[in-house]
PDB file of N, CA, C, O and CB in Angstrom:
ATOM      1  N   UNK A   1       2.194   6.317  -2.270  1.00  0.00           N
ATOM      2  CA  UNK A   1       3.481   6.612  -2.848  1.00  0.00           C
ATOM      3  C   UNK A   1       3.542   8.098  -3.165  1.00  0.00           C
ATOM      4  O   UNK A   1       2.541   8.697  -3.558  1.00  0.00           O
ATOM      5  CB  UNK A   1       3.735   5.759  -4.109  1.00  0.00           C
ATOM      6  N   UNK A   2       4.674   8.668  -2.999  1.00  0.00           N
ATOM      7  CA  UNK A   2       4.912  10.072  -3.322  1.00  0.00           C
ATOM      8  C   UNK A   2       4.717  10.253  -4.830  1.00  0.00           C
ATOM      9  O   UNK A   2       5.405   9.615  -5.626  1.00  0.00           O
ATOM     10  CB  UNK A   2       6.352  10.527  -2.874  1.00  0.00           C
ATOM     11  N   UNK A   3       3.785  11.118  -5.218  1.00  0.00           N
ATOM     12  CA  UNK A   3       3.369  11.228  -6.612  1.00  0.00           C
ATOM     13  C   UNK A   3       4.530  11.422  -7.605  1.00  0.00           C
ATOM     14  O   UNK A   3       4.541  10.749  -8.636  1.00  0.00           O
ATOM     15  CB  UNK A   3       2.411  12.368  -6.746  1.00  0.00           C
ATOM     16  N   UNK A   4       5.507  12.311  -7.345  1.00  0.00           N
ATOM     17  CA  UNK A   4       6.610  12.444  -8.308  1.00  0.00           C
ATOM     18  C   UNK A   4       7.376  11.132  -8.525  1.00  0.00           C
ATOM     19  O   UNK A   4       7.797  10.843  -9.645  1.00  0.00           O
ATOM     20  CB  UNK A   4       7.575  13.519  -7.835  1.00  0.00           C
ATOM     21  N   UNK A   5       7.556  10.341  -7.466  1.00  0.00           N
ATOM     22  CA  UNK A   5       8.237   9.051  -7.608  1.00  0.00           C
ATOM     23  C   UNK A   5       7.384   8.084  -8.426  1.00  0.00           C
ATOM     24  O   UNK A   5       7.898   7.332  -9.254  1.00  0.00           O
ATOM     25  CB  UNK A   5       8.549   8.446  -6.222  1.00  0.00           C
ATOM     26  N   UNK A   6       6.088   8.115  -8.183  1.00  0.00           N
ATOM     27  CA  UNK A   6       5.177   7.264  -8.925  1.00  0.00           C
ATOM     28  C   UNK A   6       5.247   7.603 -10.415  1.00  0.00           C
ATOM     29  O   UNK A   6       5.335   6.704 -11.251  1.00  0.00           O
ATOM     30  CB  UNK A   6       3.737   7.418  -8.395  1.00  0.00           C
ATOM     31  N   UNK A   7       5.210   8.877 -10.747  1.00  0.00           N
ATOM     32  CA  UNK A   7       5.270   9.297 -12.142  1.00  0.00           C
ATOM     33  C   UNK A   7       6.596   8.903 -12.798  1.00  0.00           C
ATOM     34  O   UNK A   7       6.617   8.479 -13.954  1.00  0.00           O
ATOM     35  CB  UNK A   7       5.068  10.803 -12.241  1.00  0.00           C
ATOM     36  N   UNK A   8       7.680   9.042 -12.073  1.00  0.00           N
ATOM     37  CA  UNK A   8       8.994   8.665 -12.599  1.00  0.00           C
ATOM     38  C   UNK A   8       9.052   7.155 -12.865  1.00  0.00           C
ATOM     39  O   UNK A   8       9.571   6.724 -13.894  1.00  0.00           O
ATOM     40  CB  UNK A   8      10.113   9.080 -11.611  1.00  0.00           C
ATOM     41  N   UNK A   9       8.529   6.373 -11.952  1.00  0.00           N
ATOM     42  CA  UNK A   9       8.503   4.928 -12.116  1.00  0.00           C
ATOM     43  C   UNK A   9       7.614   4.535 -13.295  1.00  0.00           C
ATOM     44  O   UNK A   9       7.948   3.638 -14.070  1.00  0.00           O
ATOM     45  CB  UNK A   9       8.013   4.252 -10.827  1.00  0.00           C
ATOM     46  N   UNK A  10       6.492   5.213 -13.416  1.00  0.00           N
ATOM     47  CA  UNK A  10       5.575   4.927 -14.515  1.00  0.00           C
ATOM     48  C   UNK A  10       6.228   5.247 -15.863  1.00  0.00           C
ATOM     49  O   UNK A  10       6.091   4.478 -16.815  1.00  0.00           O
ATOM     50  CB  UNK A  10       4.273   5.731 -14.348  1.00  0.00           C
ATOM     51  N   UNK A  11       6.921   6.355 -15.946  1.00  0.00           N
ATOM     52  CA  UNK A  11       7.619   6.728 -17.179  1.00  0.00           C
ATOM     53  C   UNK A  11       8.700   5.708 -17.545  1.00  0.00           C
ATOM     54  O   UNK A  11       8.945   5.446 -18.722  1.00  0.00           O
ATOM     55  CB  UNK A  11       8.244   8.120 -17.032  1.00  0.00           C
ATOM     56  N   UNK A  12       9.336   5.143 -16.534  1.00  0.00           N
ATOM     57  CA  UNK A  12      10.380   4.138 -16.761  1.00  0.00           C
ATOM     58  C   UNK A  12       9.788   2.745 -17.002  1.00  0.00           C
ATOM     59  O   UNK A  12      10.522   1.794 -17.274  1.00  0.00           O
ATOM     60  CB  UNK A  12      11.337   4.095 -15.567  1.00  0.00           C
ATOM     61  N   UNK A  13       8.481   2.631 -16.901  1.00  0.00           N
ATOM     62  CA  UNK A  13       7.770   1.357 -17.102  1.00  0.00           C
ATOM     63  C   UNK A  13       8.285   0.258 -16.169  1.00  0.00           C
ATOM     64  O   UNK A  13       8.509  -0.880 -16.583  1.00  0.00           O
ATOM     65  CB  UNK A  13       7.908   0.901 -18.558  1.00  0.00           C
ATOM     66  N   UNK A  14       8.468   0.634 -14.894  1.00  0.00           N
ATOM     67  CA  UNK A  14       8.955  -0.323 -13.899  1.00  0.00           C
ATOM     68  C   UNK A  14       7.881  -1.369 -13.586  1.00  0.00           C
ATOM     69  O   UNK A  14       8.194  -2.549 -13.428  1.00  0.00           O
ATOM     70  CB  UNK A  14       9.381   0.411 -12.607  1.00  0.00           C
ATOM     71  N   UNK A  15       6.624  -0.943 -13.498  1.00  0.00           N
ATOM     72  CA  UNK A  15       5.496  -1.836 -13.210  1.00  0.00           C
ATOM     73  C   UNK A  15       4.414  -1.625 -14.262  1.00  0.00           C
ATOM     74  O   UNK A  15       4.465  -0.670 -15.037  1.00  0.00           O
ATOM     75  CB  UNK A  15       4.928  -1.583 -11.776  1.00  0.00           C
ATOM     76  N   UNK A  16       3.442  -2.519 -14.282  1.00  0.00           N
ATOM     77  CA  UNK A  16       2.337  -2.397 -15.234  1.00  0.00           C
ATOM     78  C   UNK A  16       1.230  -1.492 -14.708  1.00  0.00           C
ATOM     79  O   UNK A  16       0.665  -0.700 -15.462  1.00  0.00           O
ATOM     80  CB  UNK A  16       1.767  -3.769 -15.556  1.00  0.00           C
ATOM     81  N   UNK A  17       0.919  -1.602 -13.431  1.00  0.00           N
ATOM     82  CA  UNK A  17      -0.195  -0.856 -12.853  1.00  0.00           C
ATOM     83  C   UNK A  17       0.262  -0.014 -11.681  1.00  0.00           C
ATOM     84  O   UNK A  17       1.157  -0.401 -10.930  1.00  0.00           O
ATOM     85  CB  UNK A  17      -1.300  -1.803 -12.413  1.00  0.00           C
ATOM     86  N   UNK A  18      -0.361   1.138 -11.534  1.00  0.00           N
ATOM     87  CA  UNK A  18      -0.050   2.054 -10.435  1.00  0.00           C
ATOM     88  C   UNK A  18      -1.348   2.549  -9.819  1.00  0.00           C
ATOM     89  O   UNK A  18      -2.349   2.741 -10.509  1.00  0.00           O
ATOM     90  CB  UNK A  18       0.817   3.250 -10.926  1.00  0.00           C
ATOM     91  N   UNK A  19      -1.312   2.750  -8.510  1.00  0.00           N
ATOM     92  CA  UNK A  19      -2.466   3.281  -7.804  1.00  0.00           C
ATOM     93  C   UNK A  19      -1.965   4.360  -6.855  1.00  0.00           C
ATOM     94  O   UNK A  19      -1.101   4.106  -6.015  1.00  0.00           O
ATOM     95  CB  UNK A  19      -3.242   2.155  -7.037  1.00  0.00           C
ATOM     96  N   UNK A  20      -2.503   5.547  -6.989  1.00  0.00           N
ATOM     97  CA  UNK A  20      -2.200   6.633  -6.061  1.00  0.00           C
ATOM     98  C   UNK A  20      -3.415   6.766  -5.156  1.00  0.00           C
ATOM     99  O   UNK A  20      -4.503   7.101  -5.624  1.00  0.00           O
ATOM    100  CB  UNK A  20      -1.871   7.994  -6.815  1.00  0.00           C
ATOM    101  N   UNK A  21      -3.240   6.506  -3.857  1.00  0.00           N
ATOM    102  CA  UNK A  21      -4.386   6.475  -2.949  1.00  0.00           C
ATOM    103  C   UNK A  21      -3.966   6.863  -1.542  1.00  0.00           C
ATOM    104  O   UNK A  21      -2.780   6.902  -1.213  1.00  0.00           O
ATOM    105  CB  UNK A  21      -5.033   5.087  -2.942  1.00  0.00           C
ATOM    106  N   UNK A  22      -4.956   7.145  -0.731  1.00  0.00           N
ATOM    107  CA  UNK A  22      -4.753   7.401   0.691  1.00  0.00           C
ATOM    108  C   UNK A  22      -4.607   6.051   1.383  1.00  0.00           C
ATOM    109  O   UNK A  22      -5.546   5.254   1.398  1.00  0.00           O
ATOM    110  CB  UNK A  22      -5.937   8.237   1.306  1.00  0.00           C
ATOM    111  N   UNK A  23      -3.449   5.796   1.949  1.00  0.00           N
ATOM    112  CA  UNK A  23      -3.161   4.475   2.529  1.00  0.00           C
ATOM    113  C   UNK A  23      -4.063   4.145   3.719  1.00  0.00           C
ATOM    114  O   UNK A  23      -4.214   2.974   4.067  1.00  0.00           O
ATOM    115  CB  UNK A  23      -1.704   4.407   2.965  1.00  0.00           C
ATOM    116  N   UNK A  24      -4.655   5.145   4.340  1.00  0.00           N
ATOM    117  CA  UNK A  24      -5.557   4.886   5.469  1.00  0.00           C
ATOM    118  C   UNK A  24      -6.956   4.495   4.987  1.00  0.00           C
ATOM    119  O   UNK A  24      -7.830   4.184   5.796  1.00  0.00           O
ATOM    120  CB  UNK A  24      -5.642   6.123   6.377  1.00  0.00           C
ATOM    121  N   UNK A  25      -7.164   4.514   3.673  1.00  0.00           N
ATOM    122  CA  UNK A  25      -8.480   4.176   3.114  1.00  0.00           C
ATOM    123  C   UNK A  25      -8.348   3.158   1.991  1.00  0.00           C
ATOM    124  O   UNK A  25      -8.910   3.337   0.911  1.00  0.00           O
ATOM    125  CB  UNK A  25      -9.188   5.439   2.596  1.00  0.00           C
ATOM    126  N   UNK A  26      -7.608   2.096   2.249  1.00  0.00           N
ATOM    127  CA  UNK A  26      -7.435   1.054   1.245  1.00  0.00           C
ATOM    128  C   UNK A  26      -8.756   0.338   1.009  1.00  0.00           C
ATOM    129  O   UNK A  26      -9.432  -0.065   1.955  1.00  0.00           O
ATOM    130  CB  UNK A  26      -6.347   0.051   1.678  1.00  0.00           C
ATOM    131  N   UNK A  27      -9.117   0.184  -0.251  1.00  0.00           N
ATOM    132  CA  UNK A  27     -10.370  -0.493  -0.581  1.00  0.00           C
ATOM    133  C   UNK A  27     -10.107  -1.552  -1.647  1.00  0.00           C
ATOM    134  O   UNK A  27     -10.412  -1.360  -2.824  1.00  0.00           O
ATOM    135  CB  UNK A  27     -11.442   0.524  -1.069  1.00  0.00           C
ATOM    136  N   UNK A  28      -9.539  -2.666  -1.213  1.00  0.00           N
ATOM    137  CA  UNK A  28      -9.291  -3.789  -2.093  1.00  0.00           C
ATOM    138  C   UNK A  28     -10.044  -5.000  -1.560  1.00  0.00           C
ATOM    139  O   UNK A  28     -10.301  -5.104  -0.360  1.00  0.00           O
ATOM    140  CB  UNK A  28      -7.772  -4.082  -2.214  1.00  0.00           C
ATOM    141  N   UNK A  29     -10.390  -5.901  -2.446  1.00  0.00           N
ATOM    142  CA  UNK A  29     -11.061  -7.124  -2.019  1.00  0.00           C
ATOM    143  C   UNK A  29     -10.122  -7.953  -1.140  1.00  0.00           C
ATOM    144  O   UNK A  29      -8.904  -7.890  -1.309  1.00  0.00           O
ATOM    145  CB  UNK A  29     -11.530  -7.947  -3.245  1.00  0.00           C
ATOM    146  N   UNK A  30     -10.671  -8.723  -0.212  1.00  0.00           N
ATOM    147  CA  UNK A  30      -9.832  -9.611   0.594  1.00  0.00           C
ATOM    148  C   UNK A  30      -9.008 -10.534  -0.294  1.00  0.00           C
ATOM    149  O   UNK A  30      -9.478 -11.005  -1.330  1.00  0.00           O
ATOM    150  CB  UNK A  30     -10.694 -10.438   1.557  1.00  0.00           C
ATOM    151  N   UNK A  31      -7.779 -10.782   0.125  1.00  0.00           N
ATOM    152  CA  UNK A  31      -6.860 -11.689  -0.574  1.00  0.00           C
ATOM    153  C   UNK A  31      -6.569 -11.217  -2.008  1.00  0.00           C
ATOM    154  O   UNK A  31      -6.436 -12.040  -2.914  1.00  0.00           O
ATOM    155  CB  UNK A  31      -7.445 -13.110  -0.601  1.00  0.00           C
ATOM    156  N   UNK A  32      -6.473  -9.909  -2.214  1.00  0.00           N
ATOM    157  CA  UNK A  32      -6.219  -9.347  -3.545  1.00  0.00           C
ATOM    158  C   UNK A  32      -4.767  -9.458  -3.986  1.00  0.00           C
ATOM    159  O   UNK A  32      -4.483  -9.455  -5.184  1.00  0.00           O
ATOM    160  CB  UNK A  32      -6.629  -7.906  -3.570  1.00  0.00           C
ATOM    161  N   UNK A  33      -3.845  -9.557  -3.033  1.00  0.00           N
ATOM    162  CA  UNK A  33      -2.420  -9.537  -3.348  1.00  0.00           C
ATOM    163  C   UNK A  33      -1.701 -10.678  -2.645  1.00  0.00           C
ATOM    164  O   UNK A  33      -2.049 -11.040  -1.521  1.00  0.00           O
ATOM    165  CB  UNK A  33      -1.798  -8.194  -2.952  1.00  0.00           C
ATOM    166  N   UNK A  34      -0.697 -11.243  -3.308  1.00  0.00           N
ATOM    167  CA  UNK A  34       0.123 -12.261  -2.661  1.00  0.00           C
ATOM    168  C   UNK A  34       0.898 -11.659  -1.499  1.00  0.00           C
ATOM    169  O   UNK A  34       0.935 -12.226  -0.407  1.00  0.00           O
ATOM    170  CB  UNK A  34       1.087 -12.902  -3.670  1.00  0.00           C
ATOM    171  N   UNK A  35       1.509 -10.517  -1.737  1.00  0.00           N
ATOM    172  CA  UNK A  35       2.332  -9.850  -0.729  1.00  0.00           C
ATOM    173  C   UNK A  35       1.919  -8.392  -0.601  1.00  0.00           C
ATOM    174  O   UNK A  35       1.679  -7.714  -1.601  1.00  0.00           O
ATOM    175  CB  UNK A  35       3.831  -9.956  -1.086  1.00  0.00           C
ATOM    176  N   UNK A  36       1.837  -7.920   0.623  1.00  0.00           N
ATOM    177  CA  UNK A  36       1.556  -6.514   0.888  1.00  0.00           C
ATOM    178  C   UNK A  36       2.716  -5.978   1.712  1.00  0.00           C
ATOM    179  O   UNK A  36       3.064  -6.541   2.751  1.00  0.00           O
ATOM    180  CB  UNK A  36       0.176  -6.319   1.632  1.00  0.00           C
ATOM    181  N   UNK A  37       3.311  -4.889   1.244  1.00  0.00           N
ATOM    182  CA  UNK A  37       4.514  -4.343   1.851  1.00  0.00           C
ATOM    183  C   UNK A  37       4.344  -2.847   2.083  1.00  0.00           C
ATOM    184  O   UNK A  37       3.871  -2.127   1.203  1.00  0.00           O
ATOM    185  CB  UNK A  37       5.745  -4.620   0.967  1.00  0.00           C
ATOM    186  N   UNK A  38       4.725  -2.388   3.252  1.00  0.00           N
ATOM    187  CA  UNK A  38       4.701  -0.958   3.563  1.00  0.00           C
ATOM    188  C   UNK A  38       6.075  -0.580   4.113  1.00  0.00           C
ATOM    189  O   UNK A  38       6.459  -1.018   5.198  1.00  0.00           O
ATOM    190  CB  UNK A  38       3.554  -0.607   4.592  1.00  0.00           C
ATOM    191  N   UNK A  39       6.797   0.220   3.372  1.00  0.00           N
ATOM    192  CA  UNK A  39       8.129   0.660   3.789  1.00  0.00           C
ATOM    193  C   UNK A  39       8.080   2.123   4.204  1.00  0.00           C
ATOM    194  O   UNK A  39       7.514   2.957   3.496  1.00  0.00           O
ATOM    195  CB  UNK A  39       9.160   0.452   2.655  1.00  0.00           C
ATOM    196  N   UNK A  40       8.666   2.428   5.333  1.00  0.00           N
ATOM    197  CA  UNK A  40       8.733   3.812   5.816  1.00  0.00           C
ATOM    198  C   UNK A  40       7.357   4.468   5.868  1.00  0.00           C
ATOM    199  O   UNK A  40       7.180   5.607   5.435  1.00  0.00           O
ATOM    200  CB  UNK A  40       9.657   4.632   4.928  1.00  0.00           C
ATOM    201  N   UNK A  41       6.387   3.729   6.407  1.00  0.00           N
ATOM    202  CA  UNK A  41       5.013   4.226   6.440  1.00  0.00           C
ATOM    203  C   UNK A  41       4.500   4.415   7.865  1.00  0.00           C
ATOM    204  O   UNK A  41       4.033   5.497   8.221  1.00  0.00           O
ATOM    205  CB  UNK A  41       4.100   3.275   5.692  1.00  0.00           C
ATOM    206  N   UNK A  42       4.585   3.374   8.669  1.00  0.00           N
ATOM    207  CA  UNK A  42       3.926   3.380   9.981  1.00  0.00           C
ATOM    208  C   UNK A  42       4.356   4.537  10.868  1.00  0.00           C
ATOM    209  O   UNK A  42       3.542   5.074  11.620  1.00  0.00           O
ATOM    210  CB  UNK A  42       4.199   2.088  10.692  1.00  0.00           C
ATOM    211  N   UNK A  43       5.609   4.926  10.793  1.00  0.00           N
ATOM    212  CA  UNK A  43       6.084   6.004  11.673  1.00  0.00           C
ATOM    213  C   UNK A  43       5.459   7.356  11.339  1.00  0.00           C
ATOM    214  O   UNK A  43       5.598   8.311  12.103  1.00  0.00           O
ATOM    215  CB  UNK A  43       7.594   6.114  11.588  1.00  0.00           C
ATOM    216  N   UNK A  44       4.770   7.439  10.198  1.00  0.00           N
ATOM    217  CA  UNK A  44       4.123   8.689   9.800  1.00  0.00           C
ATOM    218  C   UNK A  44       2.639   8.720  10.163  1.00  0.00           C
ATOM    219  O   UNK A  44       1.957   9.715   9.917  1.00  0.00           O
ATOM    220  CB  UNK A  44       4.286   8.901   8.307  1.00  0.00           C
ATOM    221  N   UNK A  45       2.144   7.636  10.745  1.00  0.00           N
ATOM    222  CA  UNK A  45       0.731   7.524  11.097  1.00  0.00           C
ATOM    223  C   UNK A  45       0.540   7.580  12.606  1.00  0.00           C
ATOM    224  O   UNK A  45       1.465   7.320  13.376  1.00  0.00           O
ATOM    225  CB  UNK A  45       0.142   6.226  10.540  1.00  0.00           C
ATOM    226  N   UNK A  46      -0.674   7.924  13.012  1.00  0.00           N
ATOM    227  CA  UNK A  46      -1.004   7.815  14.430  1.00  0.00           C
ATOM    228  C   UNK A  46      -1.043   6.329  14.782  1.00  0.00           C
ATOM    229  O   UNK A  46      -1.110   5.478  13.895  1.00  0.00           O
ATOM    230  CB  UNK A  46      -2.377   8.521  14.762  1.00  0.00           C
ATOM    231  N   UNK A  47      -1.001   6.026  16.055  1.00  0.00           N
ATOM    232  CA  UNK A  47      -1.034   4.624  16.472  1.00  0.00           C
ATOM    233  C   UNK A  47      -2.314   3.944  15.973  1.00  0.00           C
ATOM    234  O   UNK A  47      -2.267   2.815  15.483  1.00  0.00           O
ATOM    235  CB  UNK A  47      -0.934   4.516  18.010  1.00  0.00           C
ATOM    236  N   UNK A  48      -3.437   4.620  16.096  1.00  0.00           N
ATOM    237  CA  UNK A  48      -4.717   4.058  15.650  1.00  0.00           C
ATOM    238  C   UNK A  48      -4.740   3.806  14.152  1.00  0.00           C
ATOM    239  O   UNK A  48      -5.174   2.745  13.703  1.00  0.00           O
ATOM    240  CB  UNK A  48      -5.856   4.985  16.027  1.00  0.00           C
ATOM    241  N   UNK A  49      -4.272   4.783  13.377  1.00  0.00           N
ATOM    242  CA  UNK A  49      -4.231   4.617  11.924  1.00  0.00           C
ATOM    243  C   UNK A  49      -3.260   3.515  11.531  1.00  0.00           C
ATOM    244  O   UNK A  49      -3.520   2.760  10.594  1.00  0.00           O
ATOM    245  CB  UNK A  49      -3.837   5.933  11.244  1.00  0.00           C
ATOM    246  N   UNK A  50      -2.139   3.419  12.244  1.00  0.00           N
ATOM    247  CA  UNK A  50      -1.168   2.371  11.964  1.00  0.00           C
ATOM    248  C   UNK A  50      -1.735   0.986  12.222  1.00  0.00           C
ATOM    249  O   UNK A  50      -1.548   0.074  11.417  1.00  0.00           O
ATOM    250  CB  UNK A  50       0.073   2.578  12.796  1.00  0.00           C
ATOM    251  N   UNK A  51      -2.424   0.827  13.339  1.00  0.00           N
ATOM    252  CA  UNK A  51      -3.040  -0.464  13.659  1.00  0.00           C
ATOM    253  C   UNK A  51      -4.117  -0.823  12.643  1.00  0.00           C
ATOM    254  O   UNK A  51      -4.224  -1.978  12.230  1.00  0.00           O
ATOM    255  CB  UNK A  51      -3.638  -0.439  15.072  1.00  0.00           C
ATOM    256  N   UNK A  52      -4.919   0.166  12.237  1.00  0.00           N
ATOM    257  CA  UNK A  52      -5.943  -0.078  11.219  1.00  0.00           C
ATOM    258  C   UNK A  52      -5.314  -0.461   9.889  1.00  0.00           C
ATOM    259  O   UNK A  52      -5.818  -1.340   9.190  1.00  0.00           O
ATOM    260  CB  UNK A  52      -6.828   1.158  11.041  1.00  0.00           C
ATOM    261  N   UNK A  53      -4.219   0.193   9.539  1.00  0.00           N
ATOM    262  CA  UNK A  53      -3.530  -0.134   8.295  1.00  0.00           C
ATOM    263  C   UNK A  53      -3.046  -1.579   8.316  1.00  0.00           C
ATOM    264  O   UNK A  53      -3.224  -2.310   7.341  1.00  0.00           O
ATOM    265  CB  UNK A  53      -2.348   0.821   8.065  1.00  0.00           C
ATOM    266  N   UNK A  54      -2.444  -1.988   9.410  1.00  0.00           N
ATOM    267  CA  UNK A  54      -1.954  -3.371   9.518  1.00  0.00           C
ATOM    268  C   UNK A  54      -3.113  -4.357   9.389  1.00  0.00           C
ATOM    269  O   UNK A  54      -2.980  -5.365   8.695  1.00  0.00           O
ATOM    270  CB  UNK A  54      -1.216  -3.587  10.864  1.00  0.00           C
ATOM    271  N   UNK A  55      -4.241  -4.091  10.038  1.00  0.00           N
ATOM    272  CA  UNK A  55      -5.412  -4.972   9.935  1.00  0.00           C
ATOM    273  C   UNK A  55      -5.896  -5.059   8.493  1.00  0.00           C
ATOM    274  O   UNK A  55      -6.213  -6.144   8.006  1.00  0.00           O
ATOM    275  CB  UNK A  55      -6.551  -4.471  10.845  1.00  0.00           C
ATOM    276  N   UNK A  56      -5.955  -3.914   7.807  1.00  0.00           N
ATOM    277  CA  UNK A  56      -6.394  -3.908   6.413  1.00  0.00           C
ATOM    278  C   UNK A  56      -5.405  -4.635   5.514  1.00  0.00           C
ATOM    279  O   UNK A  56      -5.805  -5.343   4.590  1.00  0.00           O
ATOM    280  CB  UNK A  56      -6.584  -2.478   5.925  1.00  0.00           C
ATOM    281  N   UNK A  57      -4.130  -4.463   5.782  1.00  0.00           N
ATOM    282  CA  UNK A  57      -3.112  -5.145   4.988  1.00  0.00           C
ATOM    283  C   UNK A  57      -3.218  -6.658   5.173  1.00  0.00           C
ATOM    284  O   UNK A  57      -3.041  -7.415   4.219  1.00  0.00           O
ATOM    285  CB  UNK A  57      -1.703  -4.653   5.377  1.00  0.00           C
ATOM    286  N   UNK A  58      -3.504  -7.095   6.392  1.00  0.00           N
ATOM    287  CA  UNK A  58      -3.676  -8.527   6.658  1.00  0.00           C
ATOM    288  C   UNK A  58      -4.852  -9.090   5.859  1.00  0.00           C
ATOM    289  O   UNK A  58      -4.801 -10.226   5.387  1.00  0.00           O
ATOM    290  CB  UNK A  58      -3.892  -8.773   8.166  1.00  0.00           C
ATOM    291  N   UNK A  59      -5.900  -8.297   5.710  1.00  0.00           N
ATOM    292  CA  UNK A  59      -7.089  -8.746   4.974  1.00  0.00           C
ATOM    293  C   UNK A  59      -6.823  -8.891   3.479  1.00  0.00           C
ATOM    294  O   UNK A  59      -7.338  -9.810   2.843  1.00  0.00           O
ATOM    295  CB  UNK A  59      -8.237  -7.774   5.193  1.00  0.00           C
ATOM    296  N   UNK A  60      -6.025  -7.990   2.919  1.00  0.00           N
ATOM    297  CA  UNK A  60      -5.849  -8.017   1.461  1.00  0.00           C
ATOM    298  C   UNK A  60      -4.665  -8.869   1.013  1.00  0.00           C
ATOM    299  O   UNK A  60      -4.479  -9.089  -0.184  1.00  0.00           O
ATOM    300  CB  UNK A  60      -5.672  -6.611   0.945  1.00  0.00           C
ATOM    301  N   UNK A  61      -3.862  -9.351   1.963  1.00  0.00           N
ATOM    302  CA  UNK A  61      -2.710 -10.197   1.627  1.00  0.00           C
ATOM    303  C   UNK A  61      -3.106 -11.674   1.630  1.00  0.00           C
ATOM    304  O   UNK A  61      -3.774 -12.147   2.550  1.00  0.00           O
ATOM    305  CB  UNK A  61      -1.550  -9.954   2.621  1.00  0.00           C
ATOM    306  N   UNK A  62      -2.686 -12.394   0.587  1.00  0.00           N
ATOM    307  CA  UNK A  62      -2.933 -13.855   0.518  1.00  0.00           C
ATOM    308  C   UNK A  62      -1.858 -14.620   1.266  1.00  0.00           C
ATOM    309  O   UNK A  62      -2.147 -15.560   2.006  1.00  0.00           O
ATOM    310  CB  UNK A  62      -2.987 -14.337  -0.952  1.00  0.00           C
ATOM    311  N   UNK A  63      -0.601 -14.203   1.064  1.00  0.00           N
ATOM    312  CA  UNK A  63       0.509 -14.996   1.579  1.00  0.00           C
ATOM    313  C   UNK A  63       1.326 -14.271   2.648  1.00  0.00           C
ATOM    314  O   UNK A  63       1.457 -14.769   3.766  1.00  0.00           O
ATOM    315  CB  UNK A  63       1.410 -15.392   0.447  1.00  0.00           C
ATOM    316  N   UNK A  64       1.867 -13.121   2.322  1.00  0.00           N
ATOM    317  CA  UNK A  64       2.764 -12.463   3.260  1.00  0.00           C
ATOM    318  C   UNK A  64       2.436 -10.989   3.424  1.00  0.00           C
ATOM    319  O   UNK A  64       1.910 -10.320   2.535  1.00  0.00           O
ATOM    320  CB  UNK A  64       4.194 -12.621   2.807  1.00  0.00           C
ATOM    321  N   UNK A  65       2.776 -10.534   4.607  1.00  0.00           N
ATOM    322  CA  UNK A  65       2.607  -9.121   4.947  1.00  0.00           C
ATOM    323  C   UNK A  65       3.943  -8.611   5.411  1.00  0.00           C
ATOM    324  O   UNK A  65       4.069  -7.437   5.759  1.00  0.00           O
ATOM    325  CB  UNK A  65       1.508  -8.905   6.039  1.00  0.00           C
TER     326      UNK A  65
END
């Protein structure tokens, strides 16, 4: 997430937890989230990084991707 947007959301208390990270290096346990969503992301990655991201998202999602 773009850091200024993250900070604005945090100040507004939109969510309880926030993580600022490199999306190409996600390190979450398998099945950590019910839903994993990436909006306006893939078009900014190389094809290889995009495919790896999708594979990682599939691993950490319990229900939907």
